[in-house]
N, C-alpha and C positions, 0 to 999 in steps of 0.2 A: 685567157689568150693562149694560143699555141705556143710551146716552148721554142725560143729562138736558138737554132743550133749553128754554131760556127763550124763551117767545113774546114777540113784540113786535107792536104795532100795525102793520098794513100801511099803508104811506104811500100817498098819492095817486100814481097811475102814468100813464105815457103811453107810446105806442109809441116805438121807437128812432128818434128824430127826426133831422132833418137835420143839426143841429149837434152831436149827441151825441159824435161822435169827438173833436171840438175840445173839447167840455166836460169829458170824462172821461179823455182820454189822459194829462194831467198828473196827475190823481187816481190813476190806476193806476200811474203812475211812483212816487208816494209809497208805494203798496202793496209793489212789488217792491223798492224801495230799503230800506224799513225791514226787510223780511224778510232782504235780503242783509246788512245791517249786523249783525243779531242772530246770524245763522247764521255770519258771518265771525269773531265773537268765540269760536266753538268750533272753529275751523279747526285742524287738526292734533292735537286732543285725543283722537283715537281714539274718540270716543263718537258713533257714528252716529245712534242715537235721539235724543240730545240735540240735535244739529245739526238734525235734521228737526223736532223738537218746537218749538224756539224760532222757526224760519223759519215754521212753520205758525201758531203763535199770534201772531206779529208780523203776518203777512199778514192774518189774520182780523180782528185788532183794528183795523188800519188800514182794511179794507174796510168796516168798520161805521161809519166816518166819512165814507164816499163817499156822495154824494146819489144813491141808486139803490134799486131794488128788484131785487136780484140773486139768481139761482139757481145754485148750483154744479151743473153737469151733468158735469164731470169733476173728481174730487177725490182725497181720500186713501183712499176706500173707502166701503163701505156704512154706513148710519147706525149700526149697532150695534158696528161694528169700527173706527171712527175718532173719536177724541175731538174732532176739529176738521176743518172743511172737508169734511164727508162729502157724497156724492152727494145732491142734493135739499135741502141746507141753504139757508136764506134769509139773505143777507147785505145790509148796506147801511144807510143812514141817510136823514135827511130834510133839506130846506133849513129854515133857521130860520124863514122867512116862510111856510112851508106850500105852497110851490110844488110842482107835480107833479114826480115823478121818473121817470126811464126804468126800464122793465122789461126786463132783460137776462139772457142766459145767460153763464155764466163757466166756463172750464177753467183749472185751476191745477195747477202742479207746484211746491209751495212751496220745494222744494230738489231741482233736477235734478242728479244727481251727488251723492248724500249721502255716498257713500264717499270721492269726491274731496275733499269738504270736510273729513271726518273725518281724512283722511290728509294733507291739504294739497296735494294733486295738482291740476294745472290743469283747467279746464273746467267747474267748478261754477257754476250760475246759479239765480236765483229767477225764475220766469216765470208769466205767465198770458195768456189770450186771452179777448176778450169780443165778444159779438155780440148782435144782437136776438134775441128768443125764437125757438128753431128754427134758429138760425144756425150751430150746432155739433153735429156727429154725436155722440149719446150712445154713445160706444164702449165695448165691454166690456173688463175688465181682462184682456187676453190679449196675445200677441204679434201684430205685424203685419210682413209682409214689405215692404220699402220701397225706392224708389229716388228719390233727390232730386238735381236738377241745377239750375243757373241759367237765367236768361232766354234765353241764347244757344242753350240746348239744348232748348227746348220742343218736345215731340212728337218728339224724336230718340231717346228710349229707351222700351223696353217691359219691364215686369216679368218677362215669360216669354221675352224674347229671350236668346240666349247672352250671357254676359259679354263675350266678345270682340267681339261685334257692337255691343253698347251702347257699349263703350269706343271702338271705331272711329268711331261716329256722333258721340260727344261730341268726340273729337279733331278731327273734320272740321269741326263747327260752330265750335270754338275755333281753328281754323287752327293746329294744332300736331300733333305726333306723339303716338301713344298712349303712348310712353315718358316724355313730358312731364307726363302727368296724375297727379294725386294723389287717390286714393280713400280715404275714411274708412270704416273697418269697426269694429264692436264686437269686441273681443277675446273671442271665445266659442268653445267647442268646435263649436257648431253651424254656425259659418262656415268650418270647415276646407276645404271644397271650394270655397267662394266665393273665399276668399283664395288658394287654389292657382290657380284660374282667372284671377284678376286678375294674378297674377304671371306665368302662362304667356302672357298676352296682352301683357306687357311693361310695364303701368303699375306706379307705385309705390303703396305702401299706408302709410297712417298709422292704426295700431291705437290704438283708445281703450278705456279701461277701463270707462267709463260715459258717459253723456251724448250719445246720438245725436240729441237735440232740437237742442242748440246746434250740432252738427255739420251738421245739415240747413240751418240758417240760414247758417252759413259757406259752404256750397256755393252759396247763391243770391246771395252778395255777391262782386263782383268784387274781387280783390286779396288775398283771404284765404289764397290758395295751396291751396284745396281745391276740386276740380272735380266730385265726386259723393260721394254717401253710398249705400252699398248694404248689404243685410242686413236681418235682422229685429230689431226692438226693440219697446217697448211701444206698444199701439195708442192708449191716451190720450195718450201723448206724440206720436203721429202725428198726431192731430187738432190739437194745439197747433202742431206744425210746419206743418201745412197752413194754419192761419191766417196764419203769418208768410210762407209761400211765396206766398199769394195777394197779400199786401201788396207783396212783393219782385218780383212778376211772374216768379217761377220756375216749376219744373214738378216735379211729384211723382206717383207712383203707389203705391199700397198695397193690400194684401189681408190680411184677418184670418186668422190661423192658428188654426182651430178643430179642435183634435186630441183633445178630452176630451168625454165625454158631458155633463158639467155645463155645458160651454161652448155645446154644442148647445141645451140648454134655456135658457141665459141669453140668447142672441141671439134665440131664438124669443120670449121675453117682451119683448125690446127691439124686436121688430117687424122684425128683420133677417131676410129671407127667403133670400137668396142668399149662402151663406157663402163661395162662390168669387169673388164679384164683385171686380173690380179698380176701386178708387177713385182718383179723381184729387183734387187739393186742393179743386176746386170742389165735389165730393161730401162731403168730409170736414168742410169749413168753408164752407157755401153761403151765409152771411149776406151781405146787401147792404152792411152796414157791419161793420167789423172793427177791433178794437184789440188789438195784440200788444205786450207790454211785458216786458222782461227786464232784470236787472242782474247784473253779474258778482260772484261770490262769491270765487272763485280765479281766477288768471290764465288767459285762454283765447285762442283764435285770433281771436275777434271783440271780447271785452270784456275790460278789465282788472278784476282783483279789488278787493275792498274795501281801502282803504289808511287806516290809522289814523294820526293825528299828534297832537302834544301838546294841540292846542286843537279837534279835531274830527275828522271823517271824510270821505274822498273816495270817491265811487262812479262807476261807468262803466255806462251803460244804453243801451238802443236802444228806441225807441217807434216803431211802425209803425201807420199807419191806412190803410185801403183806399180809401174814398170820397174822402177829401181828398187822398190820394196823398202822404202825407208819411213820410220816413224820417229820423228824428232820432236822432243819436247825442249823448248828453248826458253830460257830466261835471258832477257836482254836488259841492259842498263844504258839509257840514253842520257849522255851528259849534256847539260845545257849551258854550263858556265865555264869560265876561263881555264887556264893550265893548272890551277892549284886545286882542282876538285878532288873529293875522296870518294872512293868506291868502297861501299859496304858489303860484306859477303852475303848476309842474309837480313 
């Protein structure tokens, strides 16, 4: 049956103004934190649909308290196929005093690495990106070939260049040998040749079961031990990754994998004319202002997982903003019980 949507009065809106990154960044922090806490309660239970469901419901419920008029441009699927956070859904609330709220586009992955959460494996996160209207590419639900590197390697890699050439260029920019590089690749049969080429070039590989979005962020942050991400993953995740890469001053190229007639029809309806186009981060997330927010659910290269203790919960998050140029790693303690709670430092 089609999803029943409860309509709400449209609040007064305004353009994505100069201070909205500052105004909404911590609001979106609440969104990803609440989703992470709820999904973490299902960690290791082996119930993948449940983990995804509770994250999605928590994310949507919290977004409806954020003063904004938001449109989901990348979500859980089309309207009739997704009970929550479908593409085109309207989310957000109003200020009590009736002030205008910003009108923005939002890309969400309520639980990236659903399998990782369900099995208790590392690398699962809750994540979203937001920008002014038109600031995020409406990517179809298909694969995207990707290569992601950090700021030091801007313009040093090309999607169609041989793997060995890209690795040599990355090594040169980082002033190290190819054998010192670590490349993250999704462990999939389609990457058999890519993995062989990386090994032949002499670099090391970190295979991951899921979660190339969080891997892409790690590649753009110095000190994570990840120097590049290569291979194909979800196109919607590629757009969210691009939002983070822009905020981190990293570099990314991607190309949609259009290999089915239905995908040809889909991109035509979406206005995408060149299926072979190579996108950079600025093409995938072209907004003038950008907010990226993520919270760890299980332990990862960049973020710690949710930790429960007797009197509350501890979360590890990252908030990135483009125009204001802020990169914030935030540890939050959520106190659940009465006035006699004790806060532990670590």
